[in-house]
C-alpha positions, 0 to 999 in steps of 0.5 A: 413166727412174728412177734409172739410172746410166751409168758411161761415155759416152752418144752419140746419132745425128745428128738424134736427141736424149737425154731424161733423165726424173726427177732421180735418173739419173746419167751419169759420161761424156760426153753429146753427139751423136757426141762419143765413138767407138763400140766398135772393132768394126764392125757388119756385120749381113750377116756376122753373118746369114751366119755366127753361133753361133745353132746353139749356143744351148741350152735355158733353165734350165727345159728349154725352147727359147728360140726362137720358131718359128725361130733368129732370135727369142729369148724368155725368160720368168718366172725362166728363165736362158739362158746364151750362150757367147762368140761372135756371135749374130744375132736378129730379136728378143730378149725378156727378161721377168719375172725371166728373165736372159741370161747371157754367159760370154765375149766376145760380139756380139749383133746384133738387127734387130727389137725388143730388150726387155731387161726382167726380170732383164736381161743378165748379163755374167759377166766384168763386163768391158764390152768382152766384150759389144757389142749392135748394134741396127738395130730401132726400139726397144732397151729396157733396164730389167732388174734387172741392172747392164749391162757392155757397149757398145750401138751402136744409131744408128737405134733409140730406146734406152730406159733405165729402172729403177735399174740401173747401166750400165758401158761405152758 
């Protein structure tokens, strides 16, 4: 929806489809079912659940813990900023709303098993190098409508992926 730009490939899973709403969206790469390969990293949710860097997640820029009750659910609100060092993170849900942003400072894999809501300021990959960020989603919905351009890969074969807004996407 809106004027999104994908500067890479858009691939959807078998039995699914891709709908582009509006006339100002652009995709520079290939759009097709299984026409392009996913990022070269294998999605191993079990390994990420057993060994991850969740314990290194610090406080937000407002001094608040971003966790909702446990280390599996993250929520960022208003103008909060949360910075993650490079690593592997495993979350049950990840919610970014308001003008909040999640800053990634090194090569990072994020696994989300539930709803992933990246609205507000969105995700900022500080390096601007798409291979430094891969988001794996096994939840029902992955919503990307933040204000920041996205540099990374999204692997979500069982998720509805909703891209909205006017930001650009670089990667796959």
